[in-house]
KEVOLUM-469434 format. One record per residue (C-alpha): residue number from 1; residue in one letter; x, y, z. Coordinates in Angstrom, 2 decimals, padded with zeros to 5 digits, always signed. Last residue first. Example, Ala and Ser with C-alpha at 12.3 -4.5 7.8 and 13.67 -1.06 7.14 Angstrom:
<sites>
{2 S {+013.67 -001.06 +007.14}}
{1 A {+012.30 -004.50 +007.80}}
</sites>
This chain:
<sites>
{470 R {+015.89 -034.04 +020.97}}
{469 D {+017.09 -031.71 +023.51}}
{468 V {+013.79 -032.33 +025.78}}
{467 E {+014.32 -036.29 +026.02}}
{466 S {+011.13 -037.57 +026.99}}
{465 W {+008.84 -039.85 +030.10}}
{464 A {+005.28 -040.03 +030.48}}
{463 R {+003.55 -041.50 +033.05}}
{462 P {+005.31 -041.77 +036.64}}
{461 V {+003.32 -042.59 +039.67}}
{460 V {+003.89 -040.69 +043.10}}
{459 D {+001.56 -042.15 +045.99}}
{458 V {+001.52 -039.40 +048.16}}
{457 F {+001.40 -040.78 +051.56}}
{456 P {+005.54 -040.20 +052.50}}
{455 A {+004.96 -036.64 +051.16}}
{454 P {+003.03 -035.30 +054.49}}
{453 F {-000.01 -033.82 +054.40}}
{452 N {-000.32 -030.16 +053.02}}
{451 R {-003.59 -029.00 +051.90}}
{450 V {-005.29 -031.85 +054.30}}
{449 W {-003.41 -030.42 +057.15}}
{448 C {-004.57 -026.66 +056.30}}
{447 E {-008.14 -027.89 +055.87}}
{446 S {-008.38 -029.48 +059.30}}
{445 L {-007.70 -032.27 +061.56}}
{444 R {-008.40 -032.85 +065.48}}
{443 L {-007.52 -034.48 +068.48}}
{442 D {-007.27 -032.95 +071.63}}
{441 A {-006.87 -035.07 +074.61}}
{440 Q {-008.11 -034.62 +078.35}}
{439 G {-006.44 -037.63 +080.14}}
{438 R {-007.07 -041.05 +078.42}}
{437 L {-007.68 -042.56 +074.88}}
{436 R {-005.66 -045.63 +073.77}}
{435 F {-005.55 -046.44 +070.19}}
{434 E {-004.44 -049.90 +069.57}}
{433 K {-002.66 -051.54 +066.65}}
{432 A {-001.98 -047.50 +065.60}}
{431 I {-002.61 -045.38 +062.55}}
{430 V {-002.81 -041.54 +063.95}}
{429 T {-003.32 -039.16 +061.56}}
{428 A {-002.22 -035.55 +062.54}}
{427 E {-003.33 -031.90 +064.09}}
{426 T {-002.18 -033.33 +067.72}}
{425 I {-002.87 -031.44 +070.68}}
{424 Y {-002.13 -032.92 +074.41}}
{423 A {-003.48 -032.98 +077.85}}
{422 G {-002.08 -035.59 +080.22}}
{421 A {-000.72 -039.43 +080.02}}
{420 S {-001.66 -040.64 +076.82}}
{419 D {-001.67 -043.52 +074.38}}
{418 F {-000.97 -044.85 +071.09}}
{417 Y {-000.40 -048.43 +071.28}}
{416 G {+001.96 -051.25 +069.76}}
{415 E {+002.35 -052.86 +066.24}}
{414 P {+001.80 -050.37 +063.43}}
{413 V {+002.41 -047.05 +065.21}}
{412 L {+002.26 -044.51 +062.79}}
{411 V {+002.15 -041.07 +063.68}}
{410 F {+001.37 -038.26 +060.60}}
{409 G {+001.70 -034.47 +060.85}}
{408 T {+001.48 -031.52 +063.33}}
{407 I {+002.10 -033.13 +066.78}}
{406 S {+002.04 -031.73 +070.07}}
{405 S {+003.22 -032.17 +074.13}}
{404 E {+001.22 -030.14 +077.19}}
{403 S {+000.83 -033.09 +079.10}}
{402 Q {+003.00 -036.21 +077.70}}
{401 M {+001.83 -038.40 +074.43}}
{400 E {+002.55 -041.79 +074.58}}
{399 M {+003.89 -044.09 +072.37}}
{398 S {+004.51 -048.29 +071.46}}
{397 G {+006.73 -050.13 +070.30}}
{396 N {+008.00 -053.21 +067.68}}
{395 R {+008.13 -049.97 +064.96}}
{394 V {+007.55 -046.54 +066.48}}
{393 V {+007.05 -043.83 +063.25}}
{392 L {+006.79 -040.19 +063.53}}
{391 V {+006.15 -038.08 +060.66}}
{390 V {+007.06 -034.38 +061.45}}
{389 S {+005.26 -031.25 +060.47}}
{388 R {+006.10 -027.60 +060.81}}
{387 H {+004.69 -025.09 +058.65}}
{386 Q {+006.28 -021.71 +058.83}}
{385 N {+008.58 -020.96 +056.24}}
{384 P {+006.44 -023.48 +054.07}}
{383 D {+003.69 -020.99 +054.05}}
{382 D {+000.13 -023.25 +053.98}}
{381 S {+000.49 -023.15 +058.04}}
{380 C {+000.27 -026.24 +060.42}}
{379 P {+001.71 -025.07 +063.34}}
{378 Q {+003.82 -027.09 +065.25}}
{377 V {+006.16 -029.95 +066.75}}
{376 S {+005.99 -030.19 +070.42}}
{375 A {+007.97 -032.28 +072.62}}
{374 K {+007.37 -034.35 +075.25}}
{373 W {+006.72 -037.78 +073.48}}
{372 R {+007.11 -040.93 +075.68}}
{371 V {+008.25 -043.85 +073.18}}
{370 V {+007.24 -047.13 +075.14}}
{369 N {+009.02 -050.61 +074.72}}
{368 D {+006.29 -052.59 +077.10}}
{367 F {+003.58 -052.61 +074.46}}
{366 P {+005.67 -053.69 +071.53}}
{365 D {+006.91 -056.33 +073.65}}
{364 G {+010.50 -057.34 +073.60}}
{363 S {+013.22 -057.02 +070.44}}
{362 D {+014.75 -055.13 +067.60}}
{361 Y {+013.05 -052.19 +068.62}}
{360 E {+012.36 -049.35 +066.44}}
{359 F {+012.15 -045.04 +066.46}}
{358 Y {+011.72 -042.70 +063.37}}
{357 A {+011.39 -039.18 +063.47}}
{356 I {+010.91 -037.87 +059.80}}
{355 W {+010.86 -034.25 +058.89}}
{354 N {+009.23 -031.99 +057.36}}
{353 T {+009.30 -027.91 +057.51}}
{352 E {+012.45 -027.48 +059.34}}
{351 T {+013.41 -025.60 +062.27}}
{350 T {+012.46 -027.74 +064.82}}
{349 L {+014.70 -030.00 +063.39}}
{348 N {+017.53 -027.79 +064.65}}
{347 G {+017.68 -030.01 +067.84}}
{346 L {+014.83 -032.18 +068.33}}
{345 D {+016.27 -033.42 +072.00}}
{344 S {+015.73 -029.51 +073.54}}
{343 Q {+011.95 -030.30 +073.28}}
{342 F {+012.05 -033.69 +074.82}}
{341 I {+011.87 -037.33 +073.75}}
{340 N {+011.52 -039.69 +076.73}}
{339 P {+012.81 -043.12 +075.70}}
{338 G {+016.42 -042.28 +076.28}}
{337 L {+018.66 -040.23 +074.00}}
{336 T {+022.18 -039.97 +073.23}}
{335 I {+022.81 -038.66 +069.93}}
{334 P {+025.12 -039.47 +066.87}}
{333 A {+024.76 -037.63 +063.95}}
{332 G {+023.03 -038.12 +060.66}}
{331 E {+020.21 -035.22 +061.05}}
{330 R {+019.84 -036.76 +064.83}}
{329 T {+021.15 -040.45 +065.24}}
{328 C {+020.59 -042.67 +067.91}}
{327 N {+021.95 -045.49 +069.61}}
{326 A {+019.58 -045.17 +073.23}}
{325 A {+015.34 -045.81 +072.70}}
{324 N {+015.99 -049.37 +071.25}}
{323 L {+017.31 -048.05 +068.13}}
{322 C {+016.75 -044.47 +067.65}}
{321 Y {+016.51 -042.07 +064.04}}
{320 L {+015.70 -038.59 +064.13}}
{319 G {+015.40 -036.71 +060.88}}
{318 S {+018.27 -035.90 +058.03}}
{317 A {+019.87 -039.40 +057.06}}
{316 K {+018.71 -041.58 +059.73}}
{315 A {+014.94 -040.75 +059.65}}
{314 A {+015.47 -040.89 +055.24}}
{313 E {+016.85 -044.53 +056.03}}
{312 K {+013.82 -045.34 +058.15}}
{311 L {+011.04 -043.63 +056.36}}
{310 A {+012.13 -045.94 +052.87}}
{309 L {+012.61 -048.64 +054.91}}
{308 Y {+009.03 -047.95 +056.22}}
{307 D {+007.81 -047.89 +052.64}}
{306 Q {+009.76 -051.18 +051.97}}
{305 E {+007.78 -053.19 +054.54}}
{304 S {+004.68 -052.15 +053.41}}
{303 L {+002.21 -049.07 +054.48}}
{302 E {-001.05 -049.79 +056.41}}
{301 P {-004.35 -049.52 +055.74}}
{300 R {-004.43 -049.53 +052.18}}
{299 P {-007.92 -049.02 +050.66}}
{298 S {-009.06 -047.44 +053.60}}
{297 V {-012.37 -045.47 +053.12}}
{296 R {-013.66 -047.37 +050.94}}
{295 T {-012.50 -050.80 +052.42}}
{294 L {-014.30 -049.96 +055.67}}
{293 D {-017.48 -049.29 +053.57}}
{292 D {-017.19 -052.46 +051.96}}
{291 A {-016.50 -054.30 +055.45}}
{290 D {-019.49 -052.87 +057.07}}
{289 F {-020.68 -049.74 +058.72}}
{288 R {-024.33 -049.32 +059.50}}
{287 S {-026.26 -046.56 +060.50}}
{286 T {-027.78 -045.61 +057.05}}
{285 P {-028.70 -043.10 +054.99}}
{284 P {-027.02 -040.49 +056.85}}
{283 F {-028.86 -036.92 +058.18}}
{282 G {-029.32 -033.21 +057.67}}
{281 T {-028.05 -030.72 +059.40}}
{280 Q {-027.35 -031.75 +063.10}}
{279 G {-028.11 -030.05 +066.58}}
{278 A {-031.03 -032.03 +067.49}}
{277 C {-030.92 -035.43 +065.43}}
{276 G {-031.84 -036.83 +061.58}}
{275 S {-034.59 -038.92 +060.54}}
{274 S {-034.89 -041.80 +058.28}}
{273 V {-031.97 -043.61 +059.08}}
{272 A {-031.80 -047.24 +057.65}}
{271 A {-030.00 -050.23 +059.91}}
{270 L {-033.52 -051.92 +060.46}}
{269 G {-033.93 -051.78 +056.57}}
{268 E {-030.24 -053.06 +055.77}}
{267 D {-030.68 -055.66 +057.91}}
{266 N {-027.32 -057.17 +058.29}}
{265 T {-026.88 -056.18 +061.79}}
{264 W {-024.26 -053.90 +064.06}}
{263 N {-021.82 -053.56 +061.73}}
{262 S {-020.91 -049.64 +063.32}}
{261 G {-022.08 -046.56 +062.05}}
{260 D {-021.33 -043.00 +063.80}}
{259 W {-022.99 -040.10 +061.97}}
{258 L {-026.01 -039.53 +064.29}}
{257 S {-022.84 -039.40 +066.73}}
{256 Q {-023.15 -035.98 +065.95}}
{255 G {-026.36 -034.96 +067.79}}
{254 P {-025.39 -032.29 +070.26}}
{253 T {-021.78 -030.73 +069.11}}
{252 G {-019.07 -031.62 +071.34}}
{251 P {-017.59 -029.93 +074.34}}
{250 N {-013.57 -029.62 +074.39}}
{249 T {-012.82 -029.28 +078.56}}
{248 G {-016.00 -030.55 +079.42}}
{247 T {-019.53 -031.46 +078.42}}
{246 T {-020.94 -032.66 +074.82}}
{245 L {-020.05 -035.67 +074.74}}
{244 N {-021.44 -037.89 +071.81}}
{243 A {-023.71 -040.89 +072.11}}
{242 E {-027.00 -039.30 +072.68}}
{241 C {-028.49 -039.08 +069.05}}
{240 N {-028.32 -042.86 +068.37}}
{239 P {-029.58 -043.69 +064.83}}
{238 S {-030.91 -046.33 +064.40}}
{237 P {-031.49 -047.74 +067.72}}
{236 P {-029.60 -049.87 +067.97}}
{235 H {-026.86 -048.92 +067.87}}
{234 E {-024.71 -047.87 +070.42}}
{233 K {-023.83 -051.21 +072.26}}
{232 A {-024.68 -051.88 +076.11}}
{231 G {-021.70 -053.24 +078.13}}
{230 G {-018.45 -052.37 +077.40}}
{229 G {-016.45 -050.97 +080.42}}
{228 S {-015.84 -047.57 +078.72}}
{227 G {-019.45 -047.12 +077.75}}
{226 P {-020.49 -045.65 +074.75}}
{225 Y {-019.98 -049.39 +073.17}}
{224 I {-019.44 -049.23 +069.47}}
{223 Q {-019.76 -052.95 +067.46}}
{222 G {-017.96 -054.10 +064.60}}
{221 G {-016.23 -052.76 +061.36}}
{220 A {-016.60 -049.66 +063.43}}
{219 H {-016.84 -045.86 +062.66}}
{218 A {-017.09 -042.94 +064.99}}
{217 A {-017.80 -039.19 +064.07}}
{216 A {-016.43 -036.04 +062.12}}
{215 P {-019.33 -034.65 +059.85}}
{214 I {-019.14 -035.76 +056.53}}
{213 P {-018.27 -033.21 +053.52}}
{212 T {-020.34 -032.85 +050.86}}
{211 M {-019.34 -035.04 +047.12}}
{210 D {-022.79 -037.58 +047.86}}
{209 D {-022.48 -039.66 +045.35}}
{208 N {-024.33 -042.43 +047.39}}
{207 D {-021.35 -044.78 +048.88}}
{206 Y {-021.80 -044.65 +052.38}}
{205 F {-018.76 -044.32 +054.08}}
{204 D {-016.70 -042.75 +050.91}}
{203 D {-019.84 -041.37 +049.67}}
{202 K {-019.95 -038.71 +052.78}}
{201 V {-016.75 -036.77 +051.96}}
{200 Y {-013.84 -037.71 +053.74}}
{199 Y {-010.70 -035.05 +054.03}}
{198 P {-011.79 -032.30 +055.93}}
{197 D {-014.21 -033.98 +058.23}}
{196 D {-016.74 -031.90 +059.48}}
{195 G {-017.35 -030.48 +062.88}}
{194 A {-017.39 -031.92 +066.02}}
{193 F {-016.66 -035.01 +068.26}}
{192 A {-016.80 -035.40 +071.71}}
{191 M {-015.36 -038.68 +072.77}}
{190 K {-015.94 -040.43 +076.20}}
{189 A {-019.62 -041.73 +075.01}}
{188 R {-017.43 -043.86 +072.70}}
{187 G {-016.22 -045.77 +075.23}}
{186 V {-015.04 -048.74 +073.50}}
{185 I {-014.78 -048.98 +069.76}}
{184 D {-014.83 -052.40 +068.02}}
{183 T {-013.38 -054.00 +064.80}}
{182 P {-012.32 -052.84 +061.57}}
{181 S {-011.58 -049.57 +063.31}}
{180 I {-012.32 -045.78 +061.99}}
{179 M {-012.48 -042.44 +064.02}}
{178 S {-013.18 -039.53 +061.64}}
{177 I {-011.39 -035.62 +062.52}}
{176 S {-012.98 -032.42 +062.22}}
{175 V {-012.62 -032.03 +066.32}}
{174 M {-012.53 -034.82 +068.30}}
{173 G {-012.17 -033.70 +071.95}}
{172 G {-011.25 -036.94 +074.29}}
{171 N {-012.11 -036.96 +077.83}}
{170 G {-010.41 -040.31 +079.33}}
{169 N {-011.56 -044.04 +079.65}}
{168 A {-011.65 -044.47 +075.53}}
{167 D {-010.55 -048.05 +073.68}}
{166 I {-010.04 -048.02 +070.26}}
{165 R {-008.71 -051.49 +068.53}}
{164 D {-007.27 -052.56 +065.24}}
{163 A {-006.62 -048.54 +065.06}}
{162 Y {-007.55 -045.74 +062.63}}
{161 I {-007.40 -041.80 +063.93}}
{160 G {-007.82 -039.36 +060.89}}
{159 I {-007.05 -040.51 +057.47}}
{158 P {-006.80 -043.99 +056.16}}
{157 L {-004.26 -045.24 +053.85}}
{156 G {-005.48 -044.96 +050.00}}
{155 I {-001.62 -043.49 +048.55}}
{154 P {-002.60 -040.25 +048.26}}
{153 K {-002.06 -038.82 +044.57}}
{152 V {+000.57 -037.34 +042.49}}
{151 E {+000.68 -038.00 +038.92}}
{150 I {+004.25 -037.88 +037.29}}
{149 I {+005.69 -036.67 +033.84}}
{148 Q {+009.50 -036.94 +033.14}}
{147 R {+011.46 -035.14 +031.49}}
{146 V {+014.78 -034.86 +030.13}}
{145 V {+018.26 -032.72 +029.24}}
{144 R {+021.56 -034.09 +027.97}}
{143 R {+024.79 -031.97 +027.86}}
{142 A {+028.08 -033.31 +027.25}}
{141 T {+031.32 -032.34 +027.46}}
{140 P {+032.46 -032.04 +030.78}}
{139 H {+029.63 -034.40 +031.71}}
{138 E {+026.05 -033.04 +032.28}}
{137 G {+022.48 -033.96 +033.11}}
{136 V {+019.55 -031.76 +033.10}}
{135 S {+016.78 -033.01 +034.93}}
{134 T {+013.02 -031.30 +034.07}}
{133 I {+010.52 -033.13 +036.62}}
{132 A {+006.87 -032.26 +035.55}}
{131 L {+003.70 -032.45 +037.41}}
{130 L {+000.58 -033.93 +036.97}}
{129 R {-002.84 -034.02 +039.27}}
{128 P {-004.93 -036.18 +037.53}}
{127 E {-008.32 -034.65 +037.19}}
{126 E {-011.05 -035.82 +039.94}}
{125 A {-009.19 -033.94 +042.40}}
{124 R {-008.14 -035.84 +045.26}}
{123 P {-005.67 -033.95 +047.05}}
{122 D {-008.19 -030.95 +046.97}}
{121 S {-006.11 -028.26 +046.90}}
{120 N {-007.70 -026.26 +043.48}}
{119 N {-005.67 -024.52 +040.57}}
{118 H {-003.78 -026.99 +040.06}}
{117 P {-006.71 -029.32 +039.35}}
{116 P {-007.63 -028.01 +036.98}}
{115 V {-006.07 -024.72 +035.40}}
{114 G {-004.41 -021.76 +036.88}}
{113 C {-001.17 -023.27 +037.33}}
{112 A {-000.26 -024.31 +034.04}}
{111 A {+000.77 -020.21 +033.29}}
{110 P {+003.48 -020.57 +035.95}}
{109 A {+004.33 -023.10 +035.59}}
{108 L {+004.69 -025.60 +032.73}}
{107 R {+002.68 -026.14 +030.05}}
{106 D {+001.98 -022.79 +028.84}}
{105 A {+005.72 -022.25 +026.80}}
{104 P {+004.60 -025.47 +024.61}}
{103 N {+001.19 -023.48 +023.29}}
{102 A {-001.51 -025.69 +023.29}}
{101 A {-002.09 -026.54 +026.68}}
{100 D {-003.46 -030.12 +027.55}}
{99 G {-000.14 -031.24 +029.09}}
{98 N {-000.87 -029.03 +032.17}}
{97 W {+001.97 -029.53 +034.57}}
{96 V {+003.00 -028.43 +037.94}}
{95 Q {+006.87 -027.56 +038.23}}
{94 L {+009.90 -029.45 +039.92}}
{93 I {+013.34 -029.17 +039.20}}
{92 A {+016.44 -031.20 +038.50}}
{91 E {+020.43 -030.75 +038.77}}
{90 F {+022.49 -033.47 +037.76}}
{89 T {+026.33 -033.36 +037.94}}
{88 R {+029.87 -034.46 +036.48}}
{87 K {+032.44 -032.13 +036.71}}
{86 S {+033.67 -033.94 +039.87}}
{85 T {+035.22 -031.70 +042.54}}
{84 E {+032.50 -032.35 +045.53}}
{83 G {+032.56 -036.19 +044.61}}
{82 G {+031.98 -038.97 +041.96}}
{81 I {+028.61 -037.65 +040.29}}
{80 K {+027.43 -034.40 +041.50}}
{79 G {+024.53 -033.61 +042.64}}
{78 S {+021.23 -031.38 +042.39}}
{77 V {+017.60 -031.00 +043.58}}
{76 T {+015.14 -028.22 +042.97}}
{75 I {+011.61 -027.72 +044.46}}
{74 P {+009.83 -024.72 +042.40}}
{73 D {+009.19 -021.73 +044.19}}
{72 S {+005.47 -020.87 +045.71}}
{71 G {+004.18 -017.31 +045.90}}
{70 E {+002.96 -017.24 +042.18}}
{69 C {+003.11 -021.59 +041.22}}
{68 G {+006.56 -023.54 +040.45}}
{67 A {+005.63 -025.59 +043.25}}
{66 T {+002.10 -025.58 +043.85}}
{65 R {+000.64 -028.67 +044.29}}
{64 M {+004.36 -030.28 +045.40}}
{63 Q {+004.80 -027.72 +048.17}}
{62 G {+001.42 -028.05 +049.22}}
{61 F {+001.43 -032.18 +049.47}}
{60 N {+004.76 -031.98 +051.98}}
{59 V {+008.63 -032.38 +050.95}}
{58 N {+010.87 -034.50 +052.63}}
{57 T {+010.23 -037.96 +052.05}}
{56 R {+008.66 -039.67 +048.77}}
{55 L {+009.26 -036.33 +047.02}}
{54 E {+013.00 -036.37 +047.72}}
{53 H {+013.52 -039.36 +046.31}}
{52 I {+011.05 -038.52 +043.21}}
{51 M {+013.99 -035.58 +042.81}}
{50 R {+016.87 -038.25 +043.12}}
{49 D {+015.30 -040.85 +040.40}}
{48 I {+015.14 -037.93 +038.35}}
{47 G {+018.30 -036.31 +038.52}}
{46 A {+019.95 -039.97 +038.32}}
{45 E {+018.25 -040.09 +035.10}}
{44 A {+019.75 -036.66 +034.04}}
{43 Y {+023.23 -038.30 +034.88}}
{42 A {+022.72 -040.79 +033.04}}
{41 L {+021.93 -038.91 +029.88}}
{40 A {+025.05 -037.37 +030.97}}
{39 E {+026.52 -040.65 +030.29}}
{38 A {+025.08 -041.41 +027.01}}
{37 A {+026.30 -038.65 +025.86}}
{36 K {+029.94 -038.92 +026.99}}
{35 K {+029.38 -042.54 +025.19}}
{34 D {+028.20 -040.92 +022.23}}
{33 D {+031.13 -038.69 +022.00}}
{32 T {+033.36 -041.00 +022.46}}
{31 G {+031.52 -043.49 +020.12}}
{30 A {+031.88 -040.88 +017.54}}
{29 R {+035.48 -039.81 +018.09}}
{28 F {+036.57 -043.20 +017.61}}
{27 E {+034.62 -043.75 +014.87}}
{26 Q {+036.05 -040.71 +013.21}}
{25 I {+039.44 -041.97 +014.16}}
{24 T {+038.70 -045.42 +012.29}}
{23 V {+037.22 -043.34 +009.26}}
{22 F {+040.62 -041.24 +008.96}}
{21 M {+043.18 -044.49 +009.83}}
{20 A {+040.85 -046.63 +006.69}}
{19 T {+041.30 -043.58 +004.47}}
{18 S {+045.20 -043.46 +005.35}}
{17 T {+045.10 -047.04 +004.65}}
{16 L {+043.80 -047.10 +001.03}}
{15 A {+045.50 -044.12 +000.29}}
{14 T {+049.07 -045.70 +001.10}}
{13 L {+047.39 -048.61 -000.95}}
{12 A {+046.93 -046.45 -003.97}}
{11 A {+050.60 -044.78 -003.92}}
{10 G {+051.84 -048.60 -003.14}}
{9 V {+050.09 -049.41 -006.41}}
{8 F {+050.96 -046.73 -008.81}}
{7 L {+054.56 -046.89 -007.19}}
{6 V {+054.37 -050.52 -008.16}}
{5 T {+053.25 -049.81 -011.48}}
{4 I {+055.40 -047.16 -012.24}}
{3 M {+058.15 -049.77 -011.36}}
{2 T {+056.89 -052.35 -014.02}}
{1 M {+056.95 -049.87 -016.38}}
</sites>
């Protein structure tokens, strides 16, 4: 009997041990599977992050707003974690998104392309412009799919010409572009404004719920002086119909200075406008432009240092980067350049749809460190295969446009001046410490530019996140 009991107990202990080992193995396998799934999820998240970086540096608003729609390919990014031979990967795709669609199949492009705001090109549409980033992360034995919904909208930088001081001593054609300064504009009579601004509406300047385009004009938080040496102010009278240049190479429209505004009086009655000017349709409510108006048209007048760092890193990786005008890289490879940038210096960048040129100086006076642009980046086009655009940044330095040069895109010279030496063309927003108008300048904006303005000036706001495969 004792022997039988011992055998029975031994068998029971053996069974318990085997069961425990089985449970442990199952738990180990489950833990390993969970770990692999967690890794795959992390790779999918890496795809989301990589796509957002791509959106902020290497694409334009036109590519975003039509991603996956008819005639436009979705935007994709992919990568491997751990080297080229790794089987740990991510792949992310960007498409327009309509979360209100009853049928889940209609929430992504192309079905989502036909509803507001995706069926119009206005970057400031009233409806939030939502896009979906769908990212797949794969481990050799696990796969996860996540989706991040984002909203894209302008970050609030001023559009057109913006500088702390504006001084004109040459003749400049200003076609469909607004000029804004928080201080004075000098030499207004040297500028020939024409056309309507494709970005701003009258409500931006007058807070009057008028959503029609505002004619291109000059707006100063200080005073406007028609003469290049200062002297008499443009206002009063209110309005001044005679301050716009209407002769020369790029003549402006008669009476366009009707739409100019300056901070010339605190008396709203004196600034009120009750009649228009010959050559113009309608008239503004006031010739006054004060601090509140300035805040409305430029809620964020400059980029942060973090924004500039992102632009610099993108220029180092895939654009044109120079330190002190000599130590340069182009698409990541070392290249020797000087302060004069010629067309040949751009290399294969001339074939890129969007790219970044970043010049910085680590010492000296920003007005003495001058980049002279003798290259051409154009045209603006809704076809990404034809569109050419550059974001050009000069830190602790200044920039001069040279004869027969051109830029489509965005120019940022936060510590120095933007100037010219000869005839040139910009289809761009220019933000500078000081804007000098010399020579025969042709500065303009267009509906095309607004539809395709550079991605670094688009705010990407996360709105919702989900696991698609759960």
